[in-house]
C-alpha positions, 0 to 999 in steps of 0.5 A: 500500500505505501508503495502504491501511494508513493507511485501515485505521488510521483505520478502527480508530481510529474503531471502537475508541472506539465499541466502548469506549463500547458496552462501558461503557454496555451491560447484560448479559443480563436476570437470570433466576431460578436453575434449580431441581432436583427433590426426592425427590418425583420418586423413587418408590424413596424413598417407602417409606423416607422419604415426604413424610408421614413426619411428620404436619402436613406441607406445602410452601411456595414460596420464591424458591429453590424449594419447601420441605417442612416439618412441624409437630407437637405442641400449638400452645400448646407451646413452639416448637422448630425442628430443623435437620438436617445436611449429607446426611441430611434430616429422617428423622434426627429420627425418634427425636426429633421425635414424642417432643418433640411428645408432651412438649408441644412445638410442633415445626417440622422441615424439609428443607434446600434440596437434601435430601429433599423440598425443591427444590435451587436451582442456587446457592451453598450458603452460610450465608445461603441456609440462614439465610434459608430458616429465617427465611422458613419461620418467617415463613410459619408465623407463628412470632415466635420459637423455640428452635433445635436444630441437628445437625452442619452444622445446628449451624452453621446454628443459630449463624449464624441466632441471630446474624443473626436474634436476634429470632427466637430464643427465648433458647436454642440447642442444638448437637448434634455441631456443625460450623461451625468445622471446619479444612480439615485435618479434611476428608478428601482424598476429600471435598475431591476429590469436592466440587471443581468439576471433579468436580462438573462430571463427575458432573453429566453424564448418562452419569455420573448414569445409571451412578450410578442403575444402580449404586444400583438394583443395590446396593439389590436385593442388600441383604437388610436396608435401613438407612433412613439409608444408603438415603436418602443413596444414593437422593439421591446417585443420583437427585437431579440436584443433591444431590451439588453441593449437598453439595459446595457446602455443604462448600466455601462453607457452614456447615461451617467458617469460622463462628468470628465467628458463634459468638463473636457469640452472647455478644452476645445473651441466648441460652443455648447447650447443646453436646452432643458425643461423645468418639468423633466422627470426623466432627466431632472432639470438639476442636471442642466445646472450640473452640466453648466457647472462642468461647462461654464462657457455653455449657454443654458436655455430653460423652457418653463414647464417642459418635460423630457419630451420637449422636442415634441411638446415645445418643438417650435421653441426648441427649433428656433433656439437651435437654428439661432444657435447654429446660424450665429457666428461667435458667442450667443448673447440673445437667447433668453430663458423665457418662452416665446410666443412667435416663431417662423417655424411651422412644424408638421403635426406633432407625434402624440405621447399621451403616455407621460414621460415613462418612455426614455427618449 
């Protein structure tokens, strides 16, 4: 018996160094591209509400993280403007802005962020770099050397980070509407935290759960007499796009919704003018964050719209549009914008998108 034990010990002593060497010099499996999930191009129910040709000048481009849907509008010799939407609503949210900007002579580029609308959803972490490199690649693809950047909600965080990571691509002006980027954890609801947790996302990605969500979405659609396009697109994405909820959840945890204080502060290091537009009744990104951004970017101009909520570009489209055009068209620093609501405007928007459901939808 002692002899067998000695042999076993000797064998283990001989095998252990070999195993250790193998672990030290072996390579993992070969790297593979990320899994890419489908977009609204595979959801016929969405086409009547928000089609891939919702705007003129649409096209797809393939990047390493999947296809991106974008639109170019307006005269090619006009001042270039990029519109960046927010967390959950794709570029349909710019319905009242993009066509009118183009009619005012601007060359407008708008696109769906990864995981939303008609852009693919790569199965990756939706951090700041994913979004800023998406825009940098897109501008390279359309041969734009630089542009004015306009960001809405989470798109404001994308715009601020983009301006500091790629200042050479910014033509001197950044506009941040109801901007996220510096939200504190205490202002993210418990429901949002639970729904964006990895455990919840793992459960919601299971086929039975997704099947249930699709049936629920279809039944609720049939029971509605009127359809709100904003709510409908969010509902269809959540029910039919296999990675939409995970993309939104990852953006809340890892993306440009919070933690961008350094990016905003760095805007002061570049010759970039900044316009902030925020409503005092915003419950999604409370007005205090406009003041916080202003502290980080002291040279920025803050336009306060009393009584406006997070859906400010829908409920106060005229005021926001006029301020934006004035900012984009003014050379030098802004001195004339006020913090009060104006009653007259040259802007006549198309019928606004209804959003009777309140502010629970992130834009």
